C-alpha positions as CSV (number, residue, x, y, z in Angstrom):
1,X,-13.7,5.9,-1.7
2,X,-14.3,4.1,1.5
3,X,-12.7,1.3,3.6
4,X,-15.6,-0.9,2.5
5,X,-14.7,-0.1,-1.1
6,X,-11.1,-1.0,-0.6
7,X,-12.2,-4.3,1.0
8,X,-14.6,-5.0,-1.9
9,X,-11.7,-4.5,-4.4
10,X,-9.6,-6.9,-2.4
11,X,-12.5,-9.4,-2.3
12,X,-12.9,-9.3,-6.1
13,X,-9.1,-9.6,-6.5
14,X,-8.5,-6.0,-7.8
15,X,-5.4,-5.8,-5.6
16,X,-3.9,-2.7,-7.2
17,X,-7.0,-0.6,-6.8
18,X,-7.5,-1.9,-3.2
19,X,-3.9,-0.9,-2.3
20,X,-4.2,2.5,-3.9
21,X,-7.5,3.1,-2.1
22,X,-6.0,2.0,1.3
23,X,-2.9,4.2,0.8
24,X,-5.1,7.2,-0.1
25,X,-7.5,6.6,2.7
26,X,-4.6,6.5,5.1
27,X,-3.4,9.9,3.8
28,X,-6.9,11.4,4.0
29,X,-7.4,10.1,7.6
30,X,-4.0,11.5,8.8
31,X,-4.7,14.9,7.3
32,X,-8.3,15.1,8.7
33,X,-7.6,13.8,12.1
34,X,-4.1,15.2,12.7
35,X,-3.0,12.6,15.1
36,X,-6.2,11.0,16.5
37,X,-5.1,7.5,17.3
38,X,-8.4,5.6,16.6
39,X,-8.8,6.9,13.1
40,X,-5.1,6.5,12.5
41,X,-5.0,2.9,13.7
42,X,-8.1,2.0,11.7
43,X,-6.5,3.3,8.5
44,X,-3.3,1.4,9.4
45,X,-5.3,-1.8,10.0
46,X,-7.0,-1.3,6.6
47,X,-3.7,-0.9,4.9
48,X,-2.3,-4.0,6.7
49,X,-5.5,-6.0,5.8
50,X,-5.1,-5.0,2.1
51,X,-1.3,-5.6,2.0
52,X,-1.6,-9.0,3.6
53,X,-4.6,-9.8,1.4
54,X,-2.4,-9.6,-1.7
55,X,-1.1,-13.0,-2.8
56,X,2.7,-13.2,-2.9
57,X,2.5,-14.2,-6.6
58,X,0.6,-11.0,-7.4
59,X,3.1,-8.6,-5.6
60,X,5.2,-7.8,-8.7
61,X,2.2,-7.0,-10.8
62,X,0.6,-4.8,-8.1
63,X,3.9,-2.9,-7.5
64,X,4.3,-2.3,-11.2
65,X,0.8,-1.0,-11.5
66,X,1.6,1.8,-9.1
67,X,2.9,3.7,-12.2
68,X,6.2,4.7,-13.6
69,X,7.6,1.1,-13.5
70,X,11.1,2.4,-13.2
71,X,10.8,4.7,-16.2
72,X,11.9,8.3,-16.1
73,X,9.2,10.9,-15.6
74,X,6.6,8.9,-13.7
75,X,3.7,11.0,-12.5
76,X,3.8,12.7,-9.1
77,X,0.8,10.8,-7.9
78,X,2.4,7.5,-8.7
79,X,5.6,8.5,-6.9
80,X,3.5,9.6,-4.0
81,X,1.9,6.2,-3.9
82,X,5.3,4.5,-4.0
83,X,6.6,6.7,-1.1
84,X,3.5,6.0,1.0
85,X,3.9,2.3,0.2
86,X,7.5,2.3,1.3
87,X,6.6,4.1,4.5
88,X,3.9,1.5,5.2
89,X,6.3,-1.4,4.5
90,X,9.0,0.1,6.7
91,X,6.6,0.5,9.6
92,X,5.5,-3.1,9.4
93,X,8.9,-4.8,8.8
94,X,9.9,-4.6,12.4
95,X,6.8,-6.0,13.9
96,X,5.2,-8.4,11.5
97,X,5.0,-12.2,11.5
98,X,5.0,-12.0,7.7
99,X,8.6,-10.8,7.3
100,X,9.3,-12.7,4.1
101,X,6.2,-11.3,2.5
102,X,7.0,-7.7,3.4
103,X,10.6,-8.2,2.3
104,X,9.4,-9.5,-1.1
105,X,7.1,-6.5,-1.4
106,X,10.0,-4.2,-0.5
107,X,12.4,-5.9,-2.9
108,X,9.9,-5.5,-5.8
109,X,9.4,-1.8,-5.0
110,X,13.2,-1.5,-5.2
111,X,13.4,-3.4,-8.5
112,X,10.7,-1.2,-10.1
113,X,11.4,2.2,-8.7
114,X,14.8,2.1,-7.1
């Protein structure tokens, strides 16, 4: 699992896998670097690249693919991915030019897992 792999998934329109990889790579980078800004910003830019590479009409499917889909007893790994996604969305909402896109993403997370 590498940033190049996440970008390749994005290129071949495997948006769910690309997002999961970007979220996991961000977690791995933050635990390895413990605050080093360059690695942290590169994982954040990868996540932004992946998020903004997902077409708006694919957002609902991608969010539902994170697992659980609002059902009771979703796996802890899927709930972890949802939490990481919510954190990523919240960080970007205040500073993005793509406010409507991030709000649509956030709304879909709320519909599926809220």
